[in-house]
Backbone as JSON Lines, residues from 0, in Angstrom:
{"i":0,"aa":"Q","n":[7.55,7.75,-18.12],"ca":[7.38,7.87,-16.73],"c":[6.47,7.5,-16.03]}
{"i":1,"aa":"V","n":[6.45,6.36,-15.12],"ca":[4.88,6.1,-14.78],"c":[4.37,7.04,-13.36]}
{"i":2,"aa":"Q","n":[3.38,7.48,-13.34],"ca":[2.63,8.49,-12.34],"c":[1.82,7.58,-11.44]}
{"i":3,"aa":"L","n":[1.88,7.1,-10.24],"ca":[1.19,6.73,-9.58],"c":[0.47,7.64,-7.99]}
{"i":4,"aa":"V","n":[-0.79,7.44,-8.27],"ca":[-1.68,8.4,-7.36],"c":[-2.43,7.34,-6.46]}
{"i":5,"aa":"E","n":[-1.71,8.06,-5.09],"ca":[-2.48,7.29,-3.88],"c":[-3.61,8.07,-3.54]}
{"i":6,"aa":"S","n":[-4.62,7.34,-2.72],"ca":[-6.02,8.01,-1.98],"c":[-5.91,7.24,-0.88]}
{"i":7,"aa":"G","n":[-7.19,7.79,-0.01],"ca":[-7.74,7.19,0.96],"c":[-7.11,6.79,2.27]}
{"i":8,"aa":"G","n":[-5.98,7.87,2.3],"ca":[-5.46,7.63,4.01],"c":[-6.26,8.86,4.62]}
{"i":9,"aa":"G","n":[-5.96,9.03,6.0],"ca":[-6.66,9.59,6.79],"c":[-6.41,9.01,8.34]}
{"i":10,"aa":"L","n":[-7.3,10.05,9.34],"ca":[-7.27,9.42,10.48],"c":[-8.15,8.27,10.91]}
{"i":11,"aa":"V","n":[-7.93,7.64,11.99],"ca":[-8.9,6.74,11.96],"c":[-8.9,5.92,13.81]}
{"i":12,"aa":"Q","n":[-9.13,5.58,14.21],"ca":[-9.46,5.0,15.47],"c":[-8.74,3.63,15.96]}
{"i":13,"aa":"P","n":[-8.09,2.96,16.72],"ca":[-7.54,1.9,16.91],"c":[-9.0,0.81,16.92]}
{"i":14,"aa":"G","n":[-8.36,-0.16,15.93],"ca":[-9.63,-1.36,15.77],"c":[-10.5,-0.78,14.53]}
{"i":15,"aa":"G","n":[-10.03,0.67,13.88],"ca":[-10.79,1.06,13.05],"c":[-10.58,0.3,11.49]}
{"i":16,"aa":"S","n":[-10.64,1.03,10.23],"ca":[-10.56,0.33,8.87],"c":[-10.1,1.39,8.25]}
{"i":17,"aa":"L","n":[-9.42,1.28,6.88],"ca":[-9.12,2.03,6.05],"c":[-8.73,1.48,4.57]}
{"i":18,"aa":"K","n":[-9.5,1.9,3.62],"ca":[-9.22,1.64,2.57],"c":[-8.1,2.47,1.46]}
{"i":19,"aa":"L","n":[-6.65,1.74,1.18],"ca":[-6.17,3.2,0.23],"c":[-6.24,2.35,-1.15]}
{"i":20,"aa":"S","n":[-5.81,3.18,-2.17],"ca":[-5.86,2.67,-3.88],"c":[-4.72,3.5,-4.38]}
{"i":21,"aa":"C","n":[-4.53,2.96,-5.41],"ca":[-3.28,3.46,-6.13],"c":[-3.86,3.13,-7.21]}
{"i":22,"aa":"T","n":[-3.49,4.33,-8.52],"ca":[-3.74,4.11,-9.59],"c":[-2.69,4.67,-10.42]}
{"i":23,"aa":"A","n":[-1.82,3.39,-11.18],"ca":[-0.89,3.6,-11.99],"c":[-1.07,4.02,-13.35]}
{"i":24,"aa":"S","n":[0.05,5.63,-14.12],"ca":[-0.39,6.4,-15.25],"c":[-0.27,5.34,-16.45]}
{"i":25,"aa":"Q","n":[0.27,4.08,-16.56],"ca":[0.35,3.27,-17.67],"c":[0.1,1.61,-17.08]}
{"i":26,"aa":"T","n":[0.27,0.7,-17.75],"ca":[0.34,-0.44,-17.46],"c":[1.72,-1.02,-16.93]}
{"i":27,"aa":"I","n":[1.49,-1.65,-15.72],"ca":[2.96,-1.95,-15.28],"c":[2.94,-3.6,-14.66]}
{"i":28,"aa":"F","n":[4.15,-3.68,-14.35],"ca":[4.4,-5.37,-14.45],"c":[3.7,-5.36,-12.7]}
{"i":29,"aa":"N","n":[4.27,-5.24,-11.77],"ca":[3.82,-5.4,-10.54],"c":[3.83,-4.41,-9.34]}
{"i":30,"aa":"M","n":[2.9,-4.39,-8.61],"ca":[2.6,-3.09,-7.67],"c":[2.46,-3.57,-6.27]}
{"i":31,"aa":"G","n":[2.52,-2.57,-5.51],"ca":[2.31,-2.96,-4.28],"c":[2.51,-1.9,-3.02]}
{"i":32,"aa":"W","n":[2.33,-2.24,-1.98],"ca":[2.35,-1.61,-0.36],"c":[3.72,-1.19,0.31]}
{"i":33,"aa":"Y","n":[4.41,-0.24,0.63],"ca":[5.45,-0.23,1.72],"c":[4.74,0.96,2.57]}
{"i":34,"aa":"R","n":[5.41,0.96,3.65],"ca":[5.07,2.0,4.66],"c":[5.99,2.15,5.72]}
{"i":35,"aa":"Q","n":[6.25,3.67,6.13],"ca":[7.3,4.43,6.75],"c":[6.74,4.61,8.29]}
{"i":36,"aa":"A","n":[7.36,4.43,9.23],"ca":[6.53,4.81,10.43],"c":[7.7,5.76,11.05]}
{"i":37,"aa":"P","n":[7.37,6.64,11.36],"ca":[8.34,8.18,12.13],"c":[9.76,7.33,12.82]}
{"i":38,"aa":"G","n":[10.58,7.62,12.16],"ca":[11.95,7.1,12.99],"c":[12.02,5.46,12.18]}
{"i":39,"aa":"K","n":[11.62,5.18,11.45],"ca":[11.79,3.78,10.57],"c":[12.1,3.39,9.6]}
{"i":40,"aa":"E","n":[12.63,2.87,9.24],"ca":[12.49,2.09,7.64],"c":[11.65,1.98,6.78]}
{"i":41,"aa":"R","n":[11.56,2.01,5.77],"ca":[10.83,1.82,5.1],"c":[10.68,0.18,4.77]}
{"i":42,"aa":"E","n":[9.6,-0.51,5.12],"ca":[8.82,-1.55,4.98],"c":[8.02,-2.45,3.89]}
{"i":43,"aa":"L","n":[8.26,-3.23,3.66],"ca":[6.63,-4.04,2.63],"c":[5.45,-4.18,3.88]}
{"i":44,"aa":"V","n":[4.33,-3.64,3.0],"ca":[3.44,-4.0,3.7],"c":[2.54,-5.26,2.99]}
{"i":45,"aa":"A","n":[2.42,-5.49,1.44],"ca":[1.77,-6.29,0.98],"c":[2.21,-5.98,-0.69]}
{"i":46,"aa":"R","n":[2.35,-6.46,-1.32],"ca":[2.6,-6.39,-2.73],"c":[2.18,-7.63,-3.7]}
{"i":47,"aa":"F","n":[1.87,-7.77,-4.77],"ca":[1.47,-8.95,-5.67],"c":[2.92,-9.85,-6.37]}
{"i":48,"aa":"S","n":[2.86,-10.44,-6.21],"ca":[4.32,-11.72,-6.85],"c":[4.1,-12.67,-7.77]}
{"i":49,"aa":"R","n":[5.21,-13.39,-8.22],"ca":[5.12,-14.43,-9.39],"c":[4.0,-15.26,-8.71]}
{"i":50,"aa":"D","n":[4.36,-15.51,-7.25],"ca":[3.34,-17.04,-6.69],"c":[2.04,-16.13,-6.32]}
{"i":51,"aa":"G","n":[1.45,-15.32,-6.14],"ca":[0.53,-14.82,-5.42],"c":[0.41,-13.31,-4.48]}
{"i":52,"aa":"T","n":[0.87,-13.15,-3.94],"ca":[1.17,-12.28,-2.85],"c":[1.97,-12.27,-1.86]}
{"i":53,"aa":"D","n":[2.52,-11.48,-1.57],"ca":[3.25,-11.33,-0.41],"c":[2.96,-10.17,1.04]}
{"i":54,"aa":"Y","n":[2.59,-11.16,1.99],"ca":[2.2,-10.05,2.93],"c":[3.26,-9.96,4.0]}
{"i":55,"aa":"A","n":[3.37,-8.53,4.33],"ca":[4.4,-8.46,6.25],"c":[3.56,-9.07,7.39]}
{"i":56,"aa":"D","n":[4.17,-10.08,7.9],"ca":[3.78,-11.17,9.26],"c":[2.63,-10.47,9.99]}
{"i":57,"aa":"S","n":[3.13,-8.76,10.02],"ca":[2.5,-8.32,10.87],"c":[1.17,-7.87,10.58]}
{"i":58,"aa":"V","n":[0.97,-8.4,9.23],"ca":[-0.29,-7.8,8.59],"c":[-1.09,-8.55,8.36]}
{"i":59,"aa":"K","n":[-1.3,-9.96,8.4],"ca":[-1.49,-11.09,7.57],"c":[-2.63,-11.44,8.29]}
{"i":60,"aa":"G","n":[-4.11,-12.01,7.94],"ca":[-5.22,-11.91,8.58],"c":[-5.97,-10.66,8.84]}
{"i":61,"aa":"R","n":[-5.27,-9.76,8.96],"ca":[-5.91,-8.18,8.4],"c":[-5.96,-7.18,7.59]}
{"i":62,"aa":"F","n":[-5.06,-7.28,6.55],"ca":[-4.89,-6.63,5.74],"c":[-4.82,-7.46,4.16]}
{"i":63,"aa":"T","n":[-5.7,-6.94,3.43],"ca":[-5.93,-7.59,1.87],"c":[-5.63,-6.66,0.68]}
{"i":64,"aa":"I","n":[-4.78,-7.1,0.05],"ca":[-4.39,-6.29,-0.98],"c":[-5.31,-7.09,-1.98]}
{"i":65,"aa":"S","n":[-5.62,-6.27,-3.21],"ca":[-6.68,-6.42,-4.43],"c":[-6.36,-5.68,-5.27]}
{"i":66,"aa":"R","n":[-6.39,-6.0,-6.88],"ca":[-6.31,-4.69,-8.22],"c":[-7.3,-4.81,-9.01]}
{"i":67,"aa":"D","n":[-7.22,-3.78,-9.78],"ca":[-8.12,-4.04,-10.81],"c":[-7.44,-3.84,-12.02]}
{"i":68,"aa":"T","n":[-7.17,-4.9,-12.68],"ca":[-5.74,-4.73,-14.03],"c":[-6.42,-3.81,-15.19]}
{"i":69,"aa":"A","n":[-7.29,-3.89,-15.04],"ca":[-7.89,-3.0,-16.31],"c":[-7.77,-1.41,-15.75]}
{"i":70,"aa":"A","n":[-7.9,-1.21,-14.49],"ca":[-7.87,-0.22,-14.7],"c":[-6.5,0.63,-13.92]}
{"i":71,"aa":"N","n":[-5.15,-0.8,-14.0],"ca":[-4.27,-0.67,-13.48],"c":[-4.0,-0.45,-12.3]}
{"i":72,"aa":"T","n":[-5.34,-0.49,-11.2],"ca":[-5.16,-0.1,-9.79],"c":[-5.3,-0.73,-8.81]}
{"i":73,"aa":"I","n":[-4.58,-0.09,-7.7],"ca":[-4.77,-1.56,-6.45],"c":[-5.11,-1.28,-5.59]}
{"i":74,"aa":"Y","n":[-5.0,-2.18,-4.46],"ca":[-6.1,-1.39,-3.18],"c":[-5.36,-2.13,-2.31]}
{"i":75,"aa":"L","n":[-5.71,-1.53,-0.77],"ca":[-5.29,-1.8,0.27],"c":[-6.47,-1.92,1.42]}
{"i":76,"aa":"E","n":[-7.0,-2.82,1.82],"ca":[-8.06,-2.91,3.0],"c":[-7.73,-3.39,4.32]}
{"i":77,"aa":"M","n":[-7.56,-2.44,5.06],"ca":[-6.9,-2.46,6.49],"c":[-7.85,-2.82,7.36]}
{"i":78,"aa":"N","n":[-8.1,-3.53,8.31],"ca":[-8.56,-3.77,9.09],"c":[-7.81,-3.63,10.66]}
{"i":79,"aa":"S","n":[-8.52,-3.64,11.73],"ca":[-8.01,-4.02,12.86],"c":[-7.05,-2.85,12.97]}
{"i":80,"aa":"L","n":[-6.52,-1.81,12.64],"ca":[-5.63,-0.7,13.14],"c":[-5.04,-0.38,14.36]}
{"i":81,"aa":"K","n":[-3.91,-0.4,14.22],"ca":[-3.07,-0.66,15.67],"c":[-2.65,1.39,15.84]}
{"i":82,"aa":"P","n":[-2.47,1.83,17.02],"ca":[-1.77,2.77,16.99],"c":[-0.35,2.67,16.25]}
{"i":83,"aa":"E","n":[0.4,1.78,16.8],"ca":[1.72,1.48,16.02],"c":[1.81,1.28,14.08]}
{"i":84,"aa":"E","n":[0.91,1.45,13.87],"ca":[0.95,1.66,12.68],"c":[0.13,2.77,11.84]}
{"i":85,"aa":"T","n":[0.8,3.73,12.77],"ca":[0.45,4.84,12.1],"c":[1.83,5.14,10.78]}
{"i":86,"aa":"A","n":[1.25,5.72,10.21],"ca":[2.71,5.27,8.58],"c":[2.56,6.54,7.61]}
{"i":87,"aa":"V","n":[3.45,6.7,6.83],"ca":[3.35,7.02,5.77],"c":[3.48,5.51,4.37]}
{"i":88,"aa":"Y","n":[1.86,5.52,4.06],"ca":[1.68,4.37,3.41],"c":[2.46,5.07,1.55]}
{"i":89,"aa":"Y","n":[2.95,4.02,0.85],"ca":[3.61,4.54,-0.39],"c":[2.95,3.07,-1.36]}
{"i":90,"aa":"C","n":[2.25,3.53,-2.49],"ca":[1.88,2.81,-3.78],"c":[3.69,2.81,-4.08]}
{"i":91,"aa":"W","n":[3.93,1.3,-4.38],"ca":[5.19,0.97,-5.29],"c":[4.56,0.42,-6.33]}
{"i":92,"aa":"A","n":[5.69,0.64,-7.31],"ca":[5.09,-0.32,-9.06],"c":[6.5,-1.04,-9.71]}
{"i":93,"aa":"R","n":[6.55,-1.77,-9.92],"ca":[7.72,-2.21,-10.99],"c":[7.42,-2.23,-12.62]}
{"i":94,"aa":"S","n":[8.35,-1.58,-13.38],"ca":[7.58,-1.86,-14.98],"c":[8.55,-2.67,-15.24]}
{"i":95,"aa":"F","n":[7.85,-3.18,-16.52],"ca":[8.63,-4.56,-17.23],"c":[9.7,-4.71,-17.53]}
{"i":96,"aa":"V","n":[10.55,-3.2,-17.51],"ca":[12.03,-3.46,-17.77],"c":[13.04,-3.09,-16.52]}
{"i":97,"aa":"D","n":[11.68,-3.17,-15.22],"ca":[12.34,-3.2,-14.14],"c":[12.97,-2.12,-12.97]}
{"i":98,"aa":"V","n":[11.97,-1.08,-13.68],"ca":[12.39,0.1,-12.76],"c":[11.46,0.34,-11.88]}
{"i":99,"aa":"A","n":[11.67,0.8,-10.73],"ca":[10.47,0.93,-9.63],"c":[10.35,2.61,-9.49]}
{"i":100,"aa":"Y","n":[9.04,2.55,-9.41],"ca":[8.74,3.79,-9.0],"c":[7.75,3.9,-7.53]}
{"i":101,"aa":"W","n":[7.74,5.15,-7.41],"ca":[7.25,5.12,-5.66],"c":[5.96,6.32,-5.5]}
{"i":102,"aa":"G","n":[4.97,6.31,-5.15],"ca":[4.12,6.9,-4.99],"c":[4.36,8.32,-4.28]}
{"i":103,"aa":"T","n":[3.67,9.39,-3.92],"ca":[3.92,10.29,-2.68],"c":[4.31,10.1,-1.76]}
{"i":104,"aa":"G","n":[2.81,9.35,-1.24],"ca":[2.86,8.64,-0.06],"c":[1.36,8.91,0.7]}
{"i":105,"aa":"T","n":[0.97,8.43,1.47],"ca":[-0.32,9.08,2.02],"c":[-0.23,8.66,3.72]}
{"i":106,"aa":"L","n":[-0.59,9.91,4.64],"ca":[-0.67,9.33,5.72],"c":[-1.69,8.81,6.53]}
{"i":107,"aa":"D","n":[-1.72,7.73,7.52],"ca":[-2.21,6.84,8.05],"c":[-2.22,6.86,9.23]}
{"i":108,"aa":"T","n":[-3.03,7.97,10.05],"ca":[-2.75,7.82,11.65],"c":[-3.87,7.77,12.17]}
{"i":109,"aa":"V","n":[-3.45,6.69,12.75],"ca":[-4.41,5.36,14.14],"c":[-4.22,5.96,15.36]}
{"i":110,"aa":"S","n":[-5.18,6.65,16.09],"ca":[-5.11,7.62,17.28],"c":[-6.38,7.89,17.87]}
{"i":111,"aa":"S","n":[-6.72,7.44,19.02],"ca":[-8.31,7.65,19.56],"c":[-8.23,9.5,19.9]}
């Protein structure tokens, strides 16, 4: 069983920045970030893919996903945050046998 531990969420003003991190308890095949805003479905934010990285169109140019492979850790740097991006951000991972895992989520609130 893979455990995913997220950190870095919180309250930020519009236009501000946050950096999230997620560490997996063991080596994992793939990792990424999703989010779920109140009353909405969970959506992809950014993830690593076979060809590099995938980003939601709405975050391109403002968010950056990065990783420390040796530490089984990924990061999500979020800049120019908007109030509508208030959501619970979830770390996602996929194992080498194609099993998906989710973190418990971290609430990011963008408000003045």
